[in-house]
C-alpha positions in Angstrom: -0.3 -0.1 -0.3 1.3 3.5 -1.3 2.0 5.6 2.0 3.1 8.8 -0.4 0.8 12.1 0.8 0.0 14.3 -2.2 -2.5 16.7 -2.1 -4.9 18.0 -5.0 -6.2 21.8 -5.6 -9.8 21.7 -6.5 -11.8 25.1 -7.5 -15.6 23.7 -8.0 -16.8 27.7 -7.5 -16.4 28.5 -11.4 -19.1 26.8 -13.5 -17.0 23.6 -15.2 -17.2 24.2 -19.3 -19.4 21.8 -21.1 -16.5 20.3 -22.8 -15.9 18.7 -19.3 -20.2 18.3 -18.6 -20.7 16.0 -21.1 -17.7 14.1 -20.2 -18.4 13.3 -17.1 -22.1 12.4 -17.6 -21.2 10.1 -20.0 -19.5 7.7 -17.5 -18.0 5.3 -20.0 -16.0 7.2 -21.9 -14.8 9.5 -19.2 -10.8 9.3 -19.4 -8.2 7.4 -17.3 -6.2 9.6 -16.9 -5.8 10.5 -12.7 -7.8 14.2 -12.5 -10.0 15.1 -10.5 -13.6 14.8 -11.8 -16.2 17.5 -11.2 -20.2 17.1 -11.5 -22.2 20.1 -9.8 -25.8 18.4 -10.4 -26.9 18.1 -7.0 -27.6 13.9 -7.6 -24.6 11.7 -7.7 -22.3 11.4 -11.6 -22.8 8.3 -13.4 -19.5 7.5 -12.8 -17.9 3.7 -14.8 -16.3 2.9 -11.3 -18.3 0.9 -9.8 -20.3 2.1 -5.8 -19.0 -0.7 -3.6 -20.0 1.2 -0.3 -22.9 -1.4 0.3 -20.6 -3.9 1.0 -19.2 -2.1 3.9 -20.2 -1.2 7.5 -20.2 2.5 8.2 -19.6 4.8 10.8 -18.4 8.2 11.8 -16.9 9.3 15.0 -20.0 12.0 16.1 -23.3 13.3 14.8 -26.3 14.9 15.4 -29.7 13.3 16.2 -31.0 12.0 12.6 -27.8 13.0 10.9 -26.3 10.3 11.2 -24.1 8.6 9.0 -27.1 6.8 6.7 -27.4 10.1 5.6 -24.4 9.6 3.2 -26.0 7.1 1.9 -29.5 7.7 1.2 -29.2 9.3 -2.1 -30.6 12.8 -0.9 -29.2 16.1 -1.2 -30.7 18.1 0.9 -30.2 15.9 4.5 -26.5 15.6 5.5 -24.2 14.4 8.5 -23.9 17.2 10.7 -20.4 16.1 13.2 -21.0 16.6 16.7 -17.7 16.9 18.9 -14.0 17.3 18.5 -12.0 17.6 15.2 -11.7 16.2 13.6 -13.7 14.7 11.9 -13.8 10.9 9.6 -15.7 9.0 8.7 -14.8 5.0 8.6 -15.6 2.7 6.2 -15.2 -1.2 6.9 -15.8 -3.8 4.2 -16.0 -8.4 5.4 -12.4 -8.7 3.4 -10.1 -6.8 1.8 -10.9 -4.1 -1.1 -9.8 -2.6 -4.3 -11.2 0.7 -4.0 -10.6 3.4 -6.8 -11.8 6.7 -6.4 -13.9 7.9 -3.8 -16.8 11.1 -4.8 -18.1 12.9 -2.3 -20.7 16.3 -2.9 -19.8 19.0 -0.6 -22.0 22.0 -0.9 -20.1 25.5 0.4 -23.3 27.7 -0.4 -25.6 25.6 1.7 -23.1 25.1 4.4 -21.0 27.6 4.5 -18.3 27.3 7.4 -19.6 23.4 7.6 -17.8 22.5 4.9 -14.6 20.4 4.7 -11.4 22.4 3.2 -9.0 19.9 3.8 -10.0 15.5 3.6 -7.2 13.3 4.6 -8.1 9.3 3.5 -6.9 6.5 5.5 -6.2 2.3 4.7 -5.5 -0.5 6.3 -7.0 -3.5 7.7 -7.7 -2.7 10.4 -9.0 0.8 12.4 -5.0 0.8 14.5 -2.8 0.4 11.5 -4.7 3.2 9.5 -2.3 5.0 6.2 -2.7 8.1 4.7 -2.6 7.7 1.0 -4.1 10.8 0.1 -5.3 14.3 1.0 -7.5 16.9 -1.1 -7.4 20.2 -0.3 -10.7 21.7 -1.6 -12.1 25.3 -2.2 -15.4 26.4 -1.3 -16.4 23.2 -3.7 -20.3 22.7 -4.5 -20.9 19.4 -6.5 -20.1 15.9 -6.4 -16.2 15.2 -5.7 -14.6 12.4 -7.5 -10.8 11.6 -6.7 -8.7 8.8 -6.7 -7.9 7.6 -3.1 -4.5 5.6 -5.0 -1.0 8.9 -5.0 0.8 5.9 -6.6 1.0 5.8 -9.8 0.1 2.6 -11.5 2.8 1.0 -15.0 1.3 3.2 -17.7 1.9 6.1 -15.0 -1.2 7.3 -16.6 -3.9 6.9 -13.0 -3.1 5.9 -10.1 -3.2 1.8 -8.6 -6.2 0.8 -6.6 -6.1 0.7 -2.5 -6.5 -2.9 -1.3 -8.2 -2.6 2.5 -10.5 -4.2 4.5 -10.5 -0.1 6.4 -11.1 3.4 4.7 -11.2 6.7 7.1 -11.8 9.7 5.4 -11.3 12.9 7.8 -12.0 16.1 7.4 -8.7 18.1 8.8 -10.1 20.8 8.3 -12.9 23.4 7.4 -13.3 27.2 5.4 -13.1 29.3 7.4 -12.5 27.5 10.4 -15.0 26.0 11.6 -15.8 23.8 14.3 -18.3 21.2 13.3 -18.4 19.8 9.3 -21.7 18.7 6.9 -21.0 16.5 3.8 -23.9 15.9 1.4 -22.7 12.3 0.2 -20.3 9.7 -0.3 -20.0 7.0 -2.5 -16.5 4.4 -2.6 -15.4 3.9 -6.3 -13.8 0.2 -7.0 -12.0 -0.1 -10.6 -13.5 -0.5 -13.8 -14.2 -3.9 -14.4 -11.8 -4.6 -17.4 -9.3 -3.1 -14.2 -10.1 -5.8 -11.4 -10.6 -8.6 -14.0 -6.3 -8.6 -15.3 -4.8 -10.9 -14.6 -8.0 -13.8 -14.5 -7.4 -16.0 -17.3 -11.7 -16.0 -17.1 -13.1 -13.3 -16.4 -16.8 -13.3 -15.9 -17.6 -10.5 -18.1 -20.6 -11.9 -20.2 -24.0 -11.5 -19.1 -25.2 -15.4 -18.8 -21.7 -16.0 -17.1 -22.3 -13.5 -14.5 -25.6 -15.5 -13.5 -23.5 -17.4 -11.7 -20.1 -15.4 -10.9 -20.9 -16.3 -7.0 -21.7 -19.7 -5.7 -24.6 -19.3 -3.4 
């Protein structure tokens, strides 16, 4: 597992170019260049990386009643996790087995949440809560929309993208809020695995056809 920190700076206040918006919405045509993706819509973007968050147990460091971890995955842009405790605030995603994690997609809204909006996020991963290591740092300037970026900062073999992180536990830490805010709001979070062709690399018998996929898992 790569442990090198890497900052990415994302400014989300300006409207993205129309061409870039089309690329984001088209899903499978998104280039695998490792760059952060912006999506200004309130609903989760259509992306080629599968959402694997449903496989995991989710918990948060603290929350106000009615604004817990469930608000991160309910698909409602008007609900949000609202922390209610000392900093740093964090979200912990625990998988029952080791999984490949490629990206996270997070919905933040500076216009709605002001000083509750995270400005710096740290991503940690490991085999358990006691051995988590920093794998990525993201710096965000007044974000408004869904931001999707790789959890790793280790380049792949081609040098065009980043390797996935293999871990049992992923943790998203709010290091700092805008205007030094105390508590935080996060309106949505998706944990994304590698694209299917990447996930089956090295497998001489990948389960790709619909007929085969019916029997992909033993029951």
